[in-house]
N, C-alpha and C positions, 0 to 999 in steps of 0.2 A: 453663503453659509456652507460650511463643509459637511460632508456626510460622515457619520461615525460608523466605523466598521470594527469587527473583532480583530484581534491580533492574528497574524498569519505567520507560518513558519516556512522558511525556505532552506532546504538542505543542500550542502555542497560537499561532495566527497573529495578529500585530498588524495591525490595520487602523484607518485613521483618515482623516478628510477633509482633513487639513492637507496643503498642498503642501510639497515639499522646500524651496523658498525660504523659506516661512513658518517651517519648523522651524529652518532655519539662522539665520534672523534672531533667533530666541530665544536663540541661543548668545552673542550679544553679542561681547565681547572674546575669548572662547574660540574663535570661529569660525575665525580665522586659524590658530590652533594645531591645530584639528581638521583643517582642509583640508590643512595642511602635513604632519602626521604620521599622521593617521588613528588616533590613540591612543585616542579616546574609547570605542570599542566594547570594546577589550581591557580598559581600566580598569574599565568597568562590569561586565564579565563575570568577569574574573579575581579581583576582590575581591568575592566573593559575600556579604560579611558585613554583615548589618544590625546597627545599633548595639544593638538589643535584639532577641534571638531569642526567640520565643514558645513556651512549652510549654502544653499543656492539662493541668490538674490537677483531680482529683476523687477525694478519698479515697485518695490514693496512700500506701502504707506507707513509712515512713522506712527507708532502708538506710544501711549504714555506708559511709564514704569517698565520699559523694555530695555535691558542693558545689551548693547551691541558693540563691544570693544574690538579693537584691532581690525577695523575695516580697511580693506584694500580696494580703493575706488578704481585703481587702474585696470583691474581685471574683473571688477564687479563681483568679487567673492568676499566672503566674510569668514573669519576664523575666530572661534570662541575658545578662549584660553581655559582649559580645564586641568592644567598640569598640577594645580594645587591639590587635586584629589588623589593623585597617583600614590602618595605615600601615606595616606590615611588608612584607617582600618576598613574592613570590608563593608561594614554598615554605612560608612560614609560614602563609599562608592555607590551603594544603592540609592542613598539620598541624592547624590549628585545626578544620577541618571533620571531620578524622578523630577528634580527641579529643572534640569535642562530641557527635558522633553515636554514639560508643561508650561514653561515660562516664556517661550519665544514664539508664540502663535504658530506652532508647527501644525501642518496637516498630516505629515507622516513622520514618525520617529523610528529609527532603525537601530537595532541592537545586534552586534555581531560577536560571536564567541564559539569556541570549540565545545564539544560535548563535555559537560562537567557540572559541578555544583554551582558554578557562577551563573549559569543560565537561569537559576532561581530568580535572578533580578528582573526577569520578565514581569514579575508581579508588580513592579513599579512603573511599567510602561503604560502610557495612556491608551484609551480605546482608539483603535485604528492604527496602532503601531505595527511594525514588522520585526520579527526576530529571525536572524540568519544563523543557523546552527551549522558549524563546520564539523563534519564527521571525520574522525581520525582513522585512517586505514590501519587495520591490525591493532588499533588501540595503543600504539606506541606513545608513551607520555611525552616524548620530546619531539615528536614529528611536527607538531604545530609550530614550535619555535623555529625548527629547521626550514620549514616551508615558508614561514613568514619572512625569513631573511631575504628571500627573493621578493623584491618590491612588487612584482607582478600580482601578488595576492591582493595588494591594496586596490589596484585597479580592477582586478577580477571581481572582488566582492562588491565594490562600488557599482560597477556596471551590472552585476547580477541583480543588485537591488533596484537600479534604474529600470532594468527589464521587468522586474516584478511590479514596480509602481506603474510603469507604462501599460503593462498587461492588465492591471487592475482597472484602468480607466475605461477601456472600451466596452466590455459587456455590461458593466454596471452603470455606465453613463453618469459618473459622479459629477456633481455641479459644485464648483468652487467659487470663491470670490474672484474679483478681477485680478488679484495677485496670483502668480503661478504657484505650482506645488513647491513647498519648502520642506526639506527633510534633513534630519540630523543623522549622520553616519558615524557611529562610534566603532573604531577598529581596535583590535587587540595588539597594539604595538608597544605597550609598556615594557615588553620583554627587552627592549633596547636598554632601558635603565636597570632592569633587574639582573639579566645575566648575559646580555649580548654586547655590552659596552666595549668589551675588549676586541670585538670583531668588526664593528661598523664605526668608522670615524665620522666626525662631523662633516668633512668634505664629501664623503660618500653619501651621507644622508642628504646633503644639499643637492647632490647630483640626482639622487632618487626623487627628491622633492620636485626638482625642476622637471624631471621626466614625467612625474605624476601630473603636474599642472599642464604640461604640454599635451599629454593625452586627454586631459579633461577638456581642453579647448576644442577637441575633436570628438567629444563624447557621443554626439548623435551618430556619427559614422561608426565609431567603435561599438556603440550600443547595438546597431543593426548587425554588425559583424558577429558580436557576441551571441545575439539571439539565434542567428543562423547556425553558428558553430555549436551552440547548445543543442539545437534540434538535430544537427548532424550526429552528434555523439549519442543522444538519447535514442534516436531512431535506429542508428547502426547497432545499438546494443540488442535490438530485437531480431537481429540476423547474425549469421555466422558463415565463415568460409566463402564460397563463391557468391552466395546471396549478398553478403556484406560488400564484397568487391563490386558486384553489379550495382548496388545502391550508390556506391561512391562514384562509379563511372557514369551511370545514366540517371541517377536520382530516383530510380524506381526498382523495386525487387520484391519477390514473394518468397515466403518460407512455406513449403508444402510438407506435411507429415501425414501419418496414417489417420490421425484423429482430427487434425485441424490444419487450416491454411490461413495465413494472414499476409497481406501485402502492405508495403511501407513506401512512402515517398517523402523526401525531405524538401521537395520543391513546392512552390506556391500552386495551389489547386483551386478549382471551382467545383462545388458540389451542387448539382441540380436535384433538389429533393422531390421534384415533380416526377422524375424518371429514375431517381437514385443512380445517377451517373456521375462519376468522378472524372473531371478533365485535368490532365497533367500536360500542359503545353510544352513542346520542345521542338527542335528542328529536325527530329528524326521521323521516319515513316510511322504512321499511326499503327499502334498495336492495341487490340482490344482484349481485355481480361475480364472474365465474369466469375465471381465467387459468391457463395452463400455463406455469410459471416456467422457461422455457428460451429461450435467445437464438437461435432459428431459427424465428421465428413465420411465416415465408413458406413453410416446408416442412411442409405439412399432413399428409403421410404420416408424417413423423418425429414430429409432435406427437401422433399416435395412441398412442404408447407412453409419453407423459409424463403423470404423474398430475396432475389439476387441483387447484387450490386455490380454495375458495369463500370469498368475503369478504362478510359480512353487516354493512352499515353502516346504523344507524338504531335505531329504538325496538324493540329485540328483547330477549329474555331469554336471556342466555348461560348456559352450564353453570357450576357452582360451580368456582372456581379451586382447584387442588390444589398448584400450585407458583408461587411469586412470584419474579420477577426484577427487578433494578434496571437492567438493560442492555437495549437493543433487540435484536430478532431480524431475521435476513435469511433468507427462504425461497427455495430454488432447487432445481433437479433435476439429478441426474447421469445422467439417461437420455440418449437420443440415440446418437451414434456413440462411446460410451465404448470405449476400446481403441485408438482412432486418435488419435495425439498432436496432429494439427492440430485436430481437432474438440474435443478435451479442452481445449486451451489457448485456441483461438479463441472457443469458445462457452461455456466455463465459467470457466476460470482468469482470463483477462483481464477479462471482464465482472464477475466477482466482485471483482477488484482495484478496478475502476472504482467499483463500487457501495459497497464497504465500507471502502476505504482511509481515507476521512475520519473514520470512526468509531474509528480508531486502536486497533484490537484490542479495543475495549470493545463487543463484539457477539457474539451467539450464533447460530451457523449451524444451520438446520434443513434437512436434506438429504432431499428427496423422492427416491424411487427409489434408495434408499441402496445404494451399491456399495462394499464394503470395499476392493476392489482400487484403485479410484479414489482413495480417501482415503489409502491406503498410498503410492501413487505420488507424490501431491502433498502429502504431510504437511508437508514443510518450508515450503511456500508457505502452506498453510491455517493452520498454527500461528502464522505471523507476522501473519496478518490477523485472527485471533481467539485470545484467550487461553483459550478455553473449549472443552470437548469438543463435537464436532459431534453434534447430536441426530438419531437415526434415528426418525422418527415412527411407523413401522410397529412398532418394538419398544417405543416409549415408551407409547403408548395412554393418555394422560392429558391434563389441561387445565392450560395454563400461562398466567400473566399477565405481560405485558411492558409497558413504558412507551411502546412504539411498535414498528412493524414495517415492513420492506420486503419485498414479495412480487415475485419476479422480479429479473432482473439487467439493467443498462444495457449496451447494445452500441454501440460506436462505429464498427465496421467490421472487416474481416478483418485480424487480427493488428495492430490499430491502436488508438491512443489519440488523441483529438482534443481539444486543449486548449481549444477554443472551445465544445465540447459539454458538457452537464451530466454530472457536476459539473465545472465549469470548472477549468482549471489543471493537470490531469494531462498528462504527456507520455510518449512512448515511452522517452526517456532515463531518466526517473524509474522506469518499470517495469523496465527492464533493470538499473538499479542495485539495485532491490529483489530481483530474481532472483539477482543476483550475491551479495548478502548471504544470501539464503535457502539457496542451494546452496554457499555458501562458495567461490565461483569466484576463482581466483588472479589472472587478468589482466583489466584494464579497458581496456587499449589494446594494439593489435597491436605497438607498438614495444617492449613489455616482453618479447616472445617472441623469443629469440635465433635459433633455427633456423627456416628457411622451411618450416614444417610444413603439409602439405596433407592433408585428409581426403577420401577418396572413399567415398561411401555406395553400397554395392553392393546390388542387389535380386536376389531369387532366384526370383520368380514371373513378374511382368510388368514391362514397362519396364526390361528388363535391358540391360546393356552387353555385347554379344556379343563384343567384342574387348577385354575388361577388362584382360587381362594386358599387351597391347601399350600400353594407355593408361597403366598403372602404370609400365612401362619408360620411356616417353616423359617422364612427370612426373619420374622420378628422374634422367633425363638432363639435364633443365633445372635440377636442383639441389634439388628438393623432397625433404623427408623425408616419405614417403607413409604415411598410416595408412588401411588398407583395412578398413572396417567392413562385415561381411557377416552377422553373427549377430543375429537379431532379439532375442535375450535381452539383448545389450549395449545395443541401441537402446532397449528398453523400460525398462531400469533407468535412470531419469532422473538419479538421484544420481551414477551413474558416467558416463553419457554426456554430461551437461551439462559436467562438468569436462574430459572428453576433448576435446570440440569447442571448449571455451574455450581450449585450449592450441594451437589451429590458427590459421594466418594465412589460409588459403584453404580453402573448403568447396565441394566439387563433388558434384552429385547430379542425377539425372533428376527431372522433375516428380513430386511425391508428398509425402505427409505428413511424410516425414523432413526436408524443407526447413524445417519449423517450427523446428527446432533452431538456425536462424540467430539466434534470440533470445539464445543463449548465446555467440555469437562476440564477441570483444573489439571495441571501437570501431576503425574503420579496416581491419578484415578484409575479405575479398572472398568473396562468395557467387556461385558460377557455377552457373546453372541450365541444364541441357540441355533446351531447349524442343522438345518433340516435336510431331509433326503433329497438328493439331486441338486442341491444348492451350495455344495462345498466350494467349488471354484469361485462362484460369484461372491460368496461370503468372505473368502480370503482376499480376493482382488479388490473388491469395492470398500470393505470396511476393516478387515483384520490387519492386512499389511499397512494401510495408511495409519491405523491407530498407533502402531509402534513408532512411526515417524513423528507422531504428534506428542510423544512423551507420555502416552497412555498405555497402561498394561492391557494386553489383550488375552482374554481367556475364551477358549472355544469349547462349547459343550455340544458334542456331536451326538445326536439322538440315535438310538437303536431303531431297527425296523418296527419293533413292538410299540414304540412311542409315537409312530406316525399313523395318521388316519388313512394313509394310502394302503396300508397292509390289508385292511378289510375290503378295500375296493378292488385291488389288483391281485392279491395273494402274494405269498412269499417268493414264489419262483418266477414271477412276471419280470420282464425286462425293465420295467419302470423301477422295480426294487433292486434287481441284481446288477444292472448295467446302465445307470442314469446317463452316462456320456453318449450312449448310442441312441438316446431318445431325443429327437429333434422337435422343434416347433412345427405345428401348433400344439401337439400332444404334450411336449415337455413343459411349455409355459402353463397350459391349463392344469396339468397334474401338480407340478412342483410349486408354482406360484399361486395359482388361483384355487386349487382343489385340495390343499393340504393343511391340516391342523395337527396339533401335537398335545399328547398327554405326558407330562414330564414325570420321569422316574425320580421321585423325591429323594430317595437314598443316594442315588448317583449324583443328582444335582447339588445335594448338600455338600458334597466334597468340593465341588467347584466354588461354592459360595464361601466355604471355610478358607480356601486358598485366596479368594478375593479379599476376605477380611484380614488375612495375614499380610497381604500386600499393601493395604492402606494403613497398617500399623495399629489396628484395633483388636487383634485376635487375643482372646484370653483362654482359648481352648487348648 
């Protein structure tokens, strides 16, 4: 009996050297129609039906009421004729996908298409099906058709799906009937009939078909090649320049920056979780590399509590493998300032996203300094980055074999993603969309929120608002619906708090880790940071500048000396008040972070709130 699984998505980015003008020129007489209507992409996507859809067959027992036409016994393949669906309306295509995927005792059904409305047909896929979404580079509407003209895409997608199915088997240990895996692969080749008939002759198509079948006969070899090439590409994207060249030449390289270090190998490895040693066998002399997989390499005191990972690369004798995996691993640590939302997201969650997102959940995380509370808090994020249970090496105590590994996480900057840094292409907008999906957030833009809702984050120990009640009254007088959050239990429950702050148009807080939650604000919202004495640089670096990259308006309310409680403690002429940059720890930390409260000047602060109200489109003043 087969195991039922949720549908999974596999993305493949189309890349090619052709220019847009070259691709358009290949369209010939269809170019004007394409430029005028833009219909080509929808046609290629909505009609997913290949004229012959392929099954794999090997000793399958006959069953009643199963139609299996056009059997080719000589090569043990079967082709199911679905050409009758290609000229029907779009809803007929949906019905055909549903009927084919449910009527032939399939264990895996695969739907392939480019980004577009046609992928809505995934609704008709059965449980356990796979959807392959082809991402169009630069969103050129004709790029899919141009790329599909090269028949390599047929084999590329088919083998990509084989890779996915094979990788699904191992960690979940699916149990099937005596029959092997059967899956239906539906490719978007109807473009031949729609607008490529003038360019590909029947003889050419037979040649391509023959080529495809020849490759299929060697699918196991090609599958292994494809898997390795895929890992090569994905791992090399984590490096640049000389590091990438070194990876290509030796199979192992490290990227070292001010804040982070991560090492990459695309070679088979053995990981001994008893000693946290990674063995990379080769015929070269042994080189030992030791790193602490945490994105705060500049903080040497912090790194003292991070467990190191030893990497042995070269002619060494690794221990015997006890567990084999067909997916790569990423090793990182949850040590550091766990419990502080800024450090958790800044130094673990965002770097983990940067490092593993391109692996598309086909990766196993090995968590050093394993903390269940951290995993519980961010389970919705981690489960979207990996489809597999996070490994606790301290509890595992065995030897695992992987096709490759990344040790450490890539760091782009404080609450930041830099699209020009490796792996290139990621953006803060992409991360925020990912978080909205992970936490099921309702609002993507501030215009979707009807009430002018403001959240005031209250503190109970240090950096408190001493006239908080008066602040709330003034906010309500301006027309805000005020949500006052003062309970640490609410803030620490990210599943609840993320949705709460996502419902707000304005977010107000004094400098502190709570401002990290600006990540969950909808686009166009306003974050107001009360900038305390001595914390100007930290306020801008950690929260202000990142807010702008998030699509959030940032307003800075810089307090006057009279508003700070430090004035009574040190006096107006003390260095703590006149020259904060010259005050170093431990005095600086104790004074500015742990010993400062604020009494807001309501008249001045009112001006900031009026500006915030105007930015979110609700000002009537």
